[in-house]
C-alpha positions as CSV (number, residue, x, y, z in Angstrom):
1,M,-0.1,0.1,0.1
2,G,3.0,2.4,0.7
3,Y,4.2,2.3,-2.8
4,L,0.7,2.8,-4.2
5,L,0.5,6.0,-2.0
6,L,3.9,7.1,-3.2
7,A,2.9,6.7,-6.9
8,G,-0.1,8.9,-6.1
9,A,2.4,11.4,-4.4
10,I,4.7,11.3,-7.5
11,A,1.7,11.8,-9.8
12,A,0.3,14.8,-7.8
13,E,3.9,16.4,-7.8
14,V,4.3,16.0,-11.6
15,G,0.9,17.3,-12.2
16,A,1.6,20.3,-9.8
17,T,5.0,21.2,-11.4
18,T,3.5,20.9,-15.0
19,A,0.7,23.3,-13.8
20,M,3.2,25.7,-12.5
21,K,4.7,25.9,-15.9
22,Y,1.3,27.3,-17.2
23,S,0.7,29.5,-14.2
24,D,2.8,32.1,-15.9
25,G,4.6,33.1,-12.5
26,F,1.4,32.5,-10.5
27,S,-0.3,35.2,-12.5
28,R,-3.1,32.8,-13.8
29,L,-5.5,31.8,-11.2
30,G,-6.5,28.2,-12.6
31,P,-2.9,26.8,-13.0
32,S,-1.8,28.4,-9.8
33,L,-4.6,26.8,-7.7
34,L,-3.8,23.4,-9.5
35,T,-0.1,23.9,-8.6
36,V,-0.9,24.5,-4.8
37,L,-3.4,21.7,-4.6
38,G,-1.0,19.2,-6.3
39,Y,1.7,20.0,-4.0
40,V,-0.7,19.7,-0.8
41,V,-1.9,16.2,-2.2
42,S,1.7,15.2,-2.8
43,F,2.9,15.9,0.5
44,A,0.0,14.4,2.3
45,L,0.3,11.2,0.3
46,L,4.2,11.3,0.8
47,A,3.5,11.7,4.6
48,Q,1.1,8.8,4.6
49,T,3.7,6.7,2.7
50,L,6.5,7.2,5.5
51,K,4.3,5.2,7.7
52,T,5.4,2.0,5.9
53,V,8.4,2.9,3.6
54,S,11.6,4.1,4.9
55,V,12.1,7.9,4.6
56,G,15.4,7.5,2.8
57,T,13.6,5.3,0.0
58,A,10.6,7.1,-0.2
59,Y,12.2,10.5,-0.7
60,A,14.6,9.2,-3.2
61,I,11.8,7.5,-5.4
62,W,9.7,10.6,-5.0
63,A,12.2,13.2,-6.1
64,G,14.0,10.9,-8.5
65,V,11.0,9.6,-10.6
66,G,9.5,13.1,-10.3
67,T,12.5,14.8,-11.7
68,A,12.8,12.1,-14.6
69,A,9.1,12.5,-15.4
70,I,9.3,16.2,-15.6
71,A,12.5,16.1,-17.6
72,T,10.6,13.9,-20.0
73,I,7.3,15.8,-20.1
74,G,9.6,18.9,-20.8
75,F,11.0,17.2,-23.7
76,A,7.9,15.4,-25.0
77,F,5.1,17.9,-24.7
78,L,6.8,21.5,-23.7
79,G,9.4,21.9,-26.5
80,E,12.4,21.5,-24.2
81,G,15.7,20.2,-25.8
82,M,17.1,16.7,-25.1
83,T,20.7,16.6,-25.1
84,V,22.8,13.3,-24.5
85,A,23.8,14.7,-20.9
86,K,19.9,15.0,-19.9
87,A,19.3,11.8,-21.4
88,A,22.1,10.0,-19.4
89,G,21.1,12.1,-16.2
90,I,17.4,10.6,-16.6
91,A,18.9,7.2,-17.2
92,L,21.1,7.6,-14.0
93,I,18.3,8.5,-11.7
94,I,16.1,5.7,-12.8
95,G,19.0,3.3,-12.4
96,G,19.6,4.8,-8.9
97,V,15.9,4.2,-7.9
98,V,16.3,0.6,-9.2
99,V,19.4,0.0,-7.2
100,L,18.1,1.5,-4.2
101,N,15.1,-0.8,-4.4
102,L,17.1,-4.0,-5.3
103,G,19.7,-3.2,-2.6
104,G,17.4,-3.7,0.3
105,A,17.2,-0.1,1.4
106,H,13.5,-0.7,2.5
C-alpha cells in the first residue's frame, strides 16, 4: 500500500509542477490553484507513505521519479531540448532508484 500512495504522491507532484509551468509566474489563477493543490496532495500522500516505507527510500523515489518524469514531459510536450547529457542524467536517476530498491534499502 505504501508504494501505491507513493505513486499517487509522485503523480500529484508531477501534475503540480506541470501546472506551475502554465501558471505564468502565478499570474493565472487556474494553473496556480492546481499547483498549490497538487503539492498539498503530494505531501499528504508522501507523509502517509512514510508510515510503511523508509524515509530515505521514499524520498529518493519521489524526488528521482518526479524529476525524471518532469524532464521527459518537458522534452515530449513543452518543446524543451534533450541532450545526451540530459538523457544520461534521466537514465542515471532511474538506475539509482532501481538499485536503491534492489539493494534492500527498505
